[in-house]
C-alpha positions as CSV (number, residue, x, y, z in Angstrom):
1,S,0.0,-0.2,0.3
2,G,3.3,2.0,-0.3
3,S,3.1,2.7,4.1
4,A,6.1,1.1,5.5
5,A,6.4,-2.5,7.0
6,L,8.8,-4.4,8.5
7,S,9.9,-7.7,6.7
8,L,11.1,-11.3,7.2
9,Q,11.9,-13.9,4.3
10,A,12.9,-17.5,5.3
11,D,15.3,-19.5,2.3
12,R,15.6,-22.8,4.7
13,F,13.1,-24.7,6.9
14,E,16.2,-24.1,9.6
15,S,15.7,-20.4,9.0
16,V,14.5,-18.4,12.1
17,G,14.4,-14.5,13.1
18,K,12.6,-11.8,14.4
19,W,12.4,-7.9,14.6
20,T,12.8,-6.6,18.2
21,A,12.2,-3.3,20.0
22,L,12.6,-3.2,23.9
23,V,10.2,-0.7,25.5
24,R,11.5,0.6,29.1
25,G,9.2,2.4,31.8
26,I,6.4,-0.4,31.9
27,E,4.7,-0.6,35.5
28,P,4.1,-3.6,37.5
29,G,0.4,-4.5,37.7
30,K,-0.3,-2.1,34.9
31,Y,-2.5,-3.1,31.6
32,Y,-1.4,-2.5,28.5
33,R,-2.7,-3.3,24.7
34,F,-0.2,-4.4,22.5
35,A,-1.8,-4.6,18.5
36,V,0.2,-5.5,15.1
37,E,-0.7,-6.2,11.6
38,H,0.8,-8.7,9.2
39,Q,0.3,-10.3,6.4
40,A,2.4,-13.5,5.3
41,E,3.0,-14.9,1.5
42,G,4.3,-18.9,1.2
43,V,3.5,-19.9,5.0
44,A,2.1,-22.9,5.4
45,S,1.4,-22.6,8.9
46,E,1.4,-19.1,9.9
47,A,0.1,-20.5,13.6
48,T,3.0,-22.6,13.7
49,S,5.6,-19.8,11.8
50,V,4.4,-16.2,12.2
51,L,5.1,-15.0,15.8
52,A,4.2,-12.2,17.9
53,I,5.9,-12.2,21.7
54,L,5.5,-9.9,24.8
55,S,8.9,-11.2,26.8
56,W,9.0,-9.2,30.3
57,F,11.4,-8.2,32.2
58,R,12.3,-7.7,35.5
59,S,15.3,-5.1,35.1
60,A,14.7,-1.9,32.4
61,D,17.6,-3.2,30.3
62,G,15.8,-6.4,29.1
63,K,17.2,-8.5,31.6
64,E,16.0,-10.9,34.1
65,S,13.4,-12.8,32.5
66,L,9.5,-12.8,34.1
67,Q,7.7,-14.5,31.3
68,R,6.2,-14.4,27.7
69,D,3.5,-14.1,26.4
70,Y,2.0,-14.9,22.9
71,V,-0.2,-12.5,20.8
72,E,-2.8,-14.2,18.8
73,P,-4.4,-13.1,15.7
74,V,-8.2,-12.1,16.2
75,E,-9.2,-10.2,13.1
76,L,-8.5,-10.1,9.3
77,A,-8.5,-7.2,6.7
78,G,-8.2,-7.8,3.2
79,D,-4.6,-8.9,3.1
80,W,-4.1,-8.3,6.5
81,R,-4.6,-10.2,10.3
82,T,-4.5,-8.0,13.5
83,S,-3.4,-9.7,15.9
84,E,-4.1,-8.1,19.6
85,R,-3.7,-8.7,23.3
86,T,-4.4,-6.8,26.4
87,L,-1.9,-8.1,29.5
88,Q,-1.2,-7.0,32.8
89,A,2.2,-6.4,33.1
90,P,3.8,-9.6,35.7
91,A,4.8,-8.2,39.3
92,E,8.5,-6.6,39.5
93,A,8.3,-5.9,35.6
94,K,10.4,-2.7,33.9
95,S,10.8,-3.8,30.5
96,V,9.0,-5.4,27.7
97,L,10.3,-7.0,24.8
98,I,8.3,-7.0,21.8
99,E,9.2,-9.9,19.2
100,L,8.1,-9.9,15.3
101,G,9.3,-13.5,14.2
102,L,9.3,-16.0,11.8
103,R,10.5,-19.5,11.8
104,W,10.2,-23.2,10.3
105,A,8.7,-21.7,7.0
106,P,10.9,-22.6,3.9
107,G,10.6,-19.8,1.1
108,G,8.3,-17.5,3.7
109,K,7.9,-14.1,4.1
110,V,5.9,-12.1,6.3
111,F,5.5,-8.3,6.8
112,W,4.5,-6.4,10.0
113,K,3.0,-3.1,10.2
114,N,1.7,-0.3,12.6
115,P,2.8,-2.3,16.1
116,Q,1.5,-0.4,19.4
117,L,1.7,-0.9,23.1
118,T,-0.7,1.4,24.7
119,E,-1.4,1.7,29.1
120,V,-5.1,1.1,29.2
121,A,-7.7,0.7,32.1
122,P,-8.1,-2.3,33.7
123,P,-10.7,-4.8,32.6
124,A,-14.3,-4.6,34.6
125,A,-13.9,-7.1,37.4
126,R,-16.2,-10.4,36.8
127,K,-16.6,-12.8,39.8
128,V,-17.7,-16.3,38.7
129,R,-19.0,-18.8,41.2
130,I,-17.1,-21.9,40.6
131,A,-17.8,-25.6,42.6
132,T,-15.5,-28.2,41.7
133,T,-16.6,-32.0,43.0
134,R,-14.8,-35.1,44.1
135,I,-16.4,-38.5,44.4
136,Q,-14.9,-41.6,44.7
137,P,-17.2,-44.4,43.7
138,D,-17.3,-48.3,45.4
139,I,-14.6,-50.2,43.3
140,P,-16.3,-53.6,43.9
141,T,-20.1,-52.5,43.4
142,A,-19.6,-49.5,40.9
143,T,-22.4,-49.0,37.9
144,V,-23.2,-46.3,35.4
145,A,-26.5,-45.9,37.2
146,G,-25.1,-46.1,40.6
147,N,-22.3,-43.6,39.6
148,T,-24.8,-41.3,37.6
149,E,-26.8,-41.2,40.8
150,L,-23.7,-40.3,43.1
151,M,-23.2,-37.3,40.4
152,L,-27.1,-36.0,40.7
153,K,-26.6,-36.5,44.8
154,M,-23.4,-34.3,44.8
155,F,-25.9,-31.5,42.7
156,D,-28.4,-31.7,44.6
157,E,-26.0,-30.5,47.6
158,V,-24.0,-27.7,45.7
159,G,-27.1,-26.7,44.0
160,P,-28.1,-24.4,46.6
161,Q,-25.2,-22.7,46.9
162,K,-25.9,-20.6,43.9
163,P,-22.8,-21.6,41.8
164,D,-22.3,-20.4,37.9
165,V,-20.9,-23.8,37.3
166,V,-20.8,-27.5,38.6
167,L,-17.4,-28.9,37.3
168,F,-17.3,-32.9,37.2
169,S,-14.2,-35.7,37.5
170,E,-13.4,-36.8,34.5
171,N,-15.8,-39.7,33.2
172,L,-17.5,-40.0,36.4
173,A,-20.4,-42.0,35.4
174,T,-17.7,-44.7,33.9
175,R,-15.6,-44.9,36.9
176,F,-14.6,-48.3,38.6
177,V,-17.6,-50.0,35.8
178,K,-16.0,-53.0,33.9
179,G,-17.5,-54.3,30.7
180,P,-17.3,-53.6,26.9
181,L,-16.9,-49.9,25.6
182,A,-20.2,-50.5,23.6
183,E,-21.9,-51.1,26.9
184,R,-20.7,-48.0,29.3
185,A,-20.7,-45.7,26.7
186,Q,-23.3,-43.4,25.4
187,P,-24.8,-40.8,23.3
188,I,-25.0,-37.3,23.7
189,P,-27.9,-36.3,24.5
190,G,-28.6,-39.2,26.3
191,P,-29.4,-40.7,30.1
192,L,-26.2,-38.7,31.6
193,T,-26.8,-35.2,29.8
194,N,-30.3,-35.5,30.2
195,A,-30.3,-36.4,33.8
196,L,-27.4,-33.6,34.5
197,A,-29.4,-31.0,32.2
198,E,-32.4,-31.3,34.6
199,K,-30.7,-30.5,37.7
200,A,-28.7,-27.3,35.8
201,K,-32.3,-26.0,35.1
202,R,-33.4,-26.8,38.6
203,Y,-31.1,-24.4,39.8
204,G,-30.1,-22.2,37.3
205,T,-26.8,-23.3,36.8
206,Y,-23.7,-24.7,34.2
207,V,-22.6,-27.6,34.4
208,I,-19.7,-29.3,32.7
209,A,-19.6,-33.1,32.6
210,T,-17.5,-35.8,30.7
211,L,-18.4,-39.2,29.9
212,L,-17.9,-42.0,27.3
213,E,-19.7,-40.8,24.3
214,T,-20.8,-43.2,21.7
215,N,-20.6,-41.7,18.2
216,G,-22.3,-44.4,15.2
217,S,-18.9,-47.0,15.3
218,L,-16.2,-44.4,17.4
219,F,-15.8,-43.9,21.0
220,H,-14.5,-40.5,22.6
221,N,-13.6,-39.2,25.4
222,T,-16.2,-36.1,25.8
223,A,-17.0,-32.7,27.5
224,V,-20.4,-31.2,27.3
225,L,-21.4,-27.7,28.7
226,I,-24.9,-27.6,29.4
227,D,-26.6,-23.9,30.4
228,R,-28.7,-22.8,33.3
229,E,-31.7,-23.7,30.9
230,G,-30.8,-27.2,30.1
231,R,-29.3,-26.8,27.2
232,L,-26.5,-28.4,25.5
233,V,-23.9,-25.7,24.3
234,G,-21.0,-27.4,24.3
235,R,-19.4,-30.6,23.4
236,Y,-15.6,-31.1,23.3
237,R,-14.2,-34.2,22.6
238,K,-10.4,-35.1,24.1
239,V,-7.4,-34.4,21.8
240,H,-4.6,-35.7,24.0
241,L,-5.7,-39.5,24.8
242,T,-3.3,-41.2,26.8
243,M,-2.1,-44.6,25.5
244,G,-4.5,-46.7,27.6
245,E,-7.6,-44.6,26.5
246,T,-6.5,-45.3,23.1
247,D,-5.6,-49.3,23.5
248,S,-9.4,-49.4,24.8
249,G,-10.6,-48.4,21.5
250,L,-11.4,-44.4,22.0
251,T,-10.8,-42.3,18.9
252,P,-9.3,-38.6,19.5
253,G,-10.9,-35.6,18.8
254,N,-9.5,-33.3,16.2
255,E,-10.2,-29.2,17.6
256,F,-10.1,-27.1,20.2
257,G,-12.8,-25.0,20.7
258,G,-14.2,-22.4,23.2
259,F,-17.8,-22.0,23.9
260,D,-19.9,-18.6,25.5
261,T,-21.1,-18.5,28.2
262,D,-22.8,-15.4,30.4
263,F,-20.2,-14.8,32.6
264,G,-17.5,-15.2,30.0
265,R,-15.5,-17.2,26.7
266,I,-14.4,-20.7,28.1
267,G,-12.7,-23.1,27.1
268,I,-12.2,-27.1,28.1
269,M,-8.5,-28.9,28.6
270,T,-9.8,-32.7,29.9
271,C,-6.6,-34.5,31.7
272,W,-3.6,-35.1,29.5
273,D,-4.5,-32.3,27.5
274,N,-3.3,-30.2,30.2
275,W,0.5,-31.6,29.5
276,F,0.7,-30.1,26.0
277,D,1.1,-26.5,26.4
278,E,-0.6,-26.8,22.2
279,T,-4.1,-26.9,24.2
280,A,-4.0,-23.7,26.0
281,R,-2.1,-21.9,23.2
282,A,-5.1,-22.9,20.9
283,L,-7.7,-22.4,22.9
């Protein structure tokens, strides 16, 4: 367009490079909004190869590292994508390094323009009441029906406390239950989700629970989000299955997604998902 831009070009897969700018005068605890526009050419995966990172430091001269934060694309306007994020400066932060990079993109090129770092007002406070639960079914006598009843009983205990969301442990309905996967898995909607939906509507709360889902000839470890009206509004199939889960016949999901609630937008990570930082990054 004739305006000035920074550019990076990679010749080989091994190529890694970045433009950097150190910003001094950062005040710990203050909020800062960073935004930048970029345009990529010949890059197979922008999510992997095109980087906008804020690195915070304890000293004013960019030493004594505190943490690094990715800034992800949020908007596409024409040929340019805008990456934007509002962050609170870490405790003791005195400077931040803006990093605009390109990596692992043979023959790829990226242009950057209009980088801005601006102090902004703190975001409005939001209070969310979260009820976490722990139920230990009896190992010798556990059944799907019995475990489901334990979950509903727990719901009746926490529901009157008016939580915004109730969380249940992973695959609680089938915990310690033996038998073929096909006999333990359920469709969605099905008996468990219908029972939880009734409680969610009664107490006016969201609920998140995981179960073994039957999906045609496939089976998944699936988390569901049910809203205050008892409606199924979210479903997430666990991506990072353990070897034991895979050997048992489960199939992983293939995408991460966010879900809108009346207290904010949330994502779900199940068990081993938490061992891989890509899960949180994708969300």
